[in-house]
Structure formats: C-alpha cells, structure tokens
N, C-alpha and C positions, 0 to 999 in steps of 0.2 A: 268215531271210527266208521268208515264206510264198509258196509256189509254187502256180500254178493246177493243179488236178487234171484230168487228161485224162478226157473223158467217153466213155461207150460209143459205139462206132462208129469210133473213131480206129484206124487200122491198127497203131499201136505196141502196142496192147493184144493183138494177135493174133500178134505175132512171138515166136519163141523168142529170149530175150535172150542177149547175149554175155558170156562170161567176162571179168573184168577183172583187171588186175595191180596190185600195190601202188603203181605210179607213175601210176595213173589221176588225171587232172588235178583238183585241188581236191576230192579225195574227202572230206576231213574236213569242209569247209564244206558239201558236198553232204549228207552224213549229218545234220549239224546242221539244215540246211534241211528235210530230210525229217521229222525229229522235230517241228520247229516246225509244219510243214504238217499232219502227222497230228494233233497235239494240237489245233490250231486247228479241224480238221474233226471233232473228237471221234471219231476212229478208234482202233482197237487195232492196226492194221497198215497199212503203206503200202509198195508196191513201186515200184522206179524207173520201170517202164513207165507207172505211173500219173501220173508227172510228165513223161512224154514221153521217157524215156531207156531204150533197149533193152539195159540191162545187168543182170547177175545180182546184184542188191542189193535187200534188203528189210529194213525195221525192224519190230519188234513190241514193244508194251508192253501185255500182257494183264492188268496188275495191276487194272484196273477190274472184271474178272470175279471177282476174289477176294472181292468183296462179295456175290456172287450166293448167296442163301440156299437155292437149289435144289440147289446142289453139296454134295458131302460135304466134311468137314473136310480130308481128304487132298487133294481137288481144289483147294479154296480155298488151302491152304498152297502147292501146286505153282504156283499162278498169282500168289501174293502178290509174288514177286520176279522174275516172268518178264518181263524187258525185255532185248532182245538185237538185235544187228546180224547179218544173215546175208549173207555175200558168197560168190558161186560155189557156192551150196548144191546138193546132189544128194541127193534122197530115195532111199535104198538099199533100204528095206523098208517095206511097209505090211501090217499084220496085224490079224486079228480080224474080227468081224462088223460089217458097215456099220451105222452108226446115223444117224438123221436129226437135223438141227438147223437152225433158222431162220437163214439168213445174209443179209447185206447187203454192199454194196460202195460205197466212196466214189466210184468211177467210174460207178456206177449208182444215183443217189440215188432214194430213195422206192420201191425195189423190194426186197422181202425174200421169200425162198422157202426151203422145206425142201430141204436137200441131203444126200445120203447120202455119208458118208466112213468109211473104216476108222478104228478107235479108237487104233491105235498105229502110230508111225512111227519109223524110224531115219534120221537125216539127217547127212550130212557137210557141213561148211561152214567158212568162215573168218570170224573176227570182224573188227572194225575195225582190228586191229593185224596182220591176216593170219595169225594163229595158227589152225591147223586143229583142229577139234573133230568128234568123232563122238558123237552123243547120241541117246538114245531118249526120245520124249515120248509121252504118251497123254492121252486125254480132250480137253478144250477147248483145251489148249495145242497138241496135235497138230493139231486142226482149224484153228486160226488159222494155224499154219505151213503147212498144206496149201493153205489159201486163198491166202495170199501167194506160196507156191511156184508155184501154178498161174499166177499173173501172170507170173512169169519164164519159164514154158513156153508163154505165149501162150494161156492158158485162162482163161475167166471163169466164175463160178459159174453163170451162166445157160446155159452150154454143157452143164452136167450135168443140166439139167432134161429132162423128157419132151418129146416133139414137141408134145403137146397144150398143156402149160404154155407152151412157147415161142410157139406160135401165139396164145395168149391175151395174152402180154406184148408181142407184136410192135409194136403201136401205141404202147405206153408207151416201149419202147426206142427206136423211131424218133424220138419226141418228145424223148427225152434227147439223142440225137445231134444234133438240130436246135437244141438249146438252149431247147426249150419246157418248161422246168422251173425251179423256184426252189430253189436249194441254199443252205445257210447258209455256204458257203465258195466261194472263187474256183474257177471251172472253165473249161476250154478245150473248146469244142464243135466236133467235126469238120465238121459240115454247116451251121454257123451262117453265113448269108450276111450280108455287110455291107449296111447300109441297109435291112434288113427289120425 
C-alpha cells in the first residue's frame, strides 16, 4: 500500500525516533508498504518518520546510483546490490574529510542543496529479522544512510545548511508545509487548511 509522505513542517520529522522490538505490530507489512511508497516516489531511501511514525526504521535501495557514470567502478559495484532495512540503527563512527553532495528529500519536494558529510561511517543496526549487524560504509552508500539516519534523529538535510541558505529557502519551505507545491506522489501537509 502506498502511504502519504509527511511534508516539511510536521512535528514528527523533528522528533528523535523510538527503538522498536520484534513484536512491533504489523512490522512486515509496514516494511512492504515503505518499499512500495519509496519506489512510487522514485526515492532511494525512506524513514518511518516520513510516513508519520516516530520509530527507528528506514529502508534504502541505492541500486539506481550504480548506473552513475561519474562514480568509480568500485563505487558502482558497492551500490549495485545495496538494498537493506535498518532497524534501531546507531552510527558509532564517522570518519574522513567532509565532502559535498547535492541532496534532496521526499518530505521536501523540489528543494535540492549541497550538504557536507563525512565519507565513511560505521553503523550498528538490526535487519528485518532483528539480526544485529555492524558494518562500515563509504562514499554514496554512507551518504544515503546518513541522510536516512538523520530522519530517525529528528534532523532534516536543510538543518545542515548555512543560516543564509536557510533564509533564502524559508519561503519555499513554508509553502511546502502549507501544501503549496505539486509532488508526483501522495503527501500529507501539516499546515494545509481544509476548505482553502
């Protein structure tokens, strides 16, 4: 089932999400719905807060990036099979010199900005069977994880921009929260008034 994606301005996007247990209700169908919602919106990642649930869960399928000709063969190979469910994730280490990449977000349609992130991360998480993994990722894979991880920490990519950039974007972000935008997928807008 395709779920509406929560737009910028909704309080759920600013909450630190809660840890979940294996008996979380309807988890399997929730994960299926998240995949379906993400693919429908042409995203490469989707976090539970983006569908209104303040829980530590996100899904990533970065395989579309494997086609990017600007990447090295090694980077393309790393992304070719990169599809995973992350539950109760905790980034334990971020290393290297920050690099800039143009990011967007399904909760903030039509806004893309360069964001600085460290190139390598180590993360501990559980998969959909609640098996625990600790893995190190780098490059674009690390960046996609960091972006989705930020969602479960109540952080949006726009929070990482300079105060000048934030001021420039303020009007556009306000319009998004009011529903004054057209997205190619279903959205839920926090400030949209009925009858307007």
